N, C-alpha and C positions, 0 to 999 in steps of 0.2 A: 468773779469775771476778771480776766487779765486787764490790768490798767491800760487805759487807751494809748499813752505814749509808747508803751512797748509794741503794741500792734502797729502803730505808726512807723516805728523804727524798723521793724521786720519788713513791712511793706516798702518803705523807702529804700531799703537795701536790696530789694528785688526778691525777697523770700516770700512770695505771695503764698505759695502752698503751705509753707511752714506757719505763716501768720494765721491761715484759716484753721489749720489743724490745732495750733496753740489755743486759739479762742474757743474751739469746740471741746478740747480737753479740760480747760480751765472751768468750763461750765458744766462739766460732767463729774458728779460725785464719785463715780466708780474709778475716775482717773487718779484719785488720791491713793489708791492702793498700788499704783505703779512706782517702780523704782526709777531713780534719775536716768539710768541707762535705758530703761524701757521707754521713758518719755522722749529721750533723745532719738531713739531708734524710730519711734513713730513719727516724729516731726521730720526726720531726714527722709523717711520713706514717702511721706506725703509731698515733700518738696521735690523729690526725685520724680514721683508720678506726675506732678503738676507740669514739671518742665518737659518730661517726655510727651505728655499728651499735647502740649502746646506746640512742641516742634513737630510732632506728627501732623498735627492739623495744618500747620504751615506747609509742610511737604505736600500734603494731599491737595491743598489749595493751588499750589504751583503746578502739581502734576496734571490737573484738570482731566482726571480720568473719566471716560465716557460712562462707565457703569459702576455702581457701588458694590463691587464684587470683592469677596474675600476668599482665600483658599479654603477656609472652614465650610463654605457654601458650595463647593464644587460637587456636582452630581456625576458620580462615577457609575451610575446604573444605566444611563442612556447608551443605546448601541450606536456608537460613532467612532470606534476604533481608538479610544483614548488610552494611551500607554500609561497606566497608573504608576508603574515603578518609575518611569522616566519623569513624570509629573512631580512625584513626590520629591525626586532629586532637584528638580528645577525650583520647587518651592523653598528649598533650603537656601538657595541663592549662591552656591559656590560658583556657578557659571558666570555670575555677575562679578564676582571677586576675580575670576580668571580672565575677565574681558572677552568671554566668548559671546556669540549671537545666538538668537533663537528665531526659527521660522515656523509659524503655524499656518498650515494650509487646509483648505476643505471647502466644501460648497457653502452657499449662504445659509445662515440660521443654525449652524451646528455649534455655535458658542466660541468662535475664534476671538472675537473682540472681548467677550466676557472673560475668557481664560487669560487674555493679555492684561486686562485690568486687574484681575485677581492677582497675578504675579507682580504687577506694578504696585498693588496696595501692600503686599508682603514686602517689597523692596523699601518702600516708604517707611514701613514699620521697622525695618532694619537699619534706619537711619541713612538711606541712600537716596540721592537726588533722582527724580524720575520725571519725564515729560511725555505726555500722550499727544499724538498729532494724527489726524486723518490726512492721508497723503494728498487727495485732491485739494483740500483746503490749505495744506502746508504750502504747495507750490503756488497757489494764488496769493497767500500771505507773503511769500518771498518775492514774488513779482511786484507787489504793492510796496514792499519794504525798500526794493531797489529804487523806487521813485521818490521816496520821502527820507532817505538817508539812514534807514534803520537796518539795511540789509547785512552790513558786516556785523552788527551787534546780534542780530537774530542767528546768523550763522554760528557766531561764538557760543550762543546759548545751546543750539542744537548739538554743537560738538562737544560741549563740556559736561552735560548731565550724565550721571552714571548709568542710567538706563533710559534710552530713547525708544518709545513705542510708535512704530509707523503702522497705522491701521488701514485697511482697505487699499493695499498696494495692488496696482495693476488694473484698476478700473478703466484706465484710458492711456493711450501711448504718451510718452514724454515728448515734449518739444526740446529744442536744443539748449535753452536755458535751464530748464528743469533737469536735464541730464547733467549739465555742468554743476548745478547746485548740489544735486544728490551725491555726485562724485566727490565734491569738496567736503560735504558733511561726513561721508563714510571714511574718506582719507583721514580726516582729523580723529575720527573715533577708532579706527582699526588698531587693535592691539592695546588701546587705552580705555575704552569704554565699551558698553554692551548695546546692542541694538536688537529690538524685538520687532519682527515684521509679521503681519497677518495678510493673507491673500487668498482669493477664490481660485487663483491659478497655481498649477503646479510650477516648480522651479524652472523646467526646461522651457516654459512658455514666457519666461521673463524677458528673454532676448528680444522677442517681438515687441513687448511693451516698451523697452528701452529705445528700440527702434534705430540703434546704431551699433554695429558689431564691436567697434573698438571701445566704446563706452560700456557696452554690455559686459564685455570680458573684464574690464577694470572694476566696474561696480559689483558684479557677482563674485569676482575674486575677493573683494573686501567684505562682502556680506555673507556669503554661503561657505566660504573656505573653512571657517572655524564655527559653523552654526549647528546647534542641536535642532532636530526636527520633530514636529508633531504634525502628522498627516492624518486629518480627521475625515470622516465620511458619514454617510446616513441622511436621513430625512431632516428637514428643518425642525428645530426644537420650538420655533415660534407657533407651530401648529397646536401645541398643547400648553404653552407658557406665555404669559404676557411679556415677561422679561426673560430672554433666552439664556437663563442661568446655566453656566457651564457645569 
């Protein structure tokens, strides 16, 4: 067994993964057959994996994704008009690197939120910052934040994450303050960050939701102008699945 002081030094230096691997190798008789470079490679690999997993866990906690969805679990068999070729390109994530947006539309239950969370999970795995927000709750949170001094800080967070997911857009018309906040968020993000929106409404109906022609033109210009589109259709997947896996 590795002497305790060595394990302590590795841990105190922040090499937790390496310390664990070193202890396991030292207790394994088979490890005596390894060369010094092989030992070092195993230790470094374990340390890298430990740090990657810890960073991913932190990103997922911050993202607060609604569903535990991953691209590997996407169901391409359901008849809902899912463009597989386009989705495979979106999973790669080049659209996020290019600061493009994504709009997913379709009736309730076809897996819009699930797909959004799967793409969000992949972005976290790609070491990108992600934040999921349901739109009705978002505007309520912004209204409360305005009263307790957190409004500017919350707007900065919404503007700075590399992928912002706005789920359930269009359930109710926006009031004047919500319109202003949304435009401020999108203005900060346009051309710098990516925004993913899911909605039961088709894009032409969004003018009615925004409820002000001037704001509608400005918001849609920043949101839809450079957006990829996934337009889904079909029956609700919740009729056959407990979790509407996409």
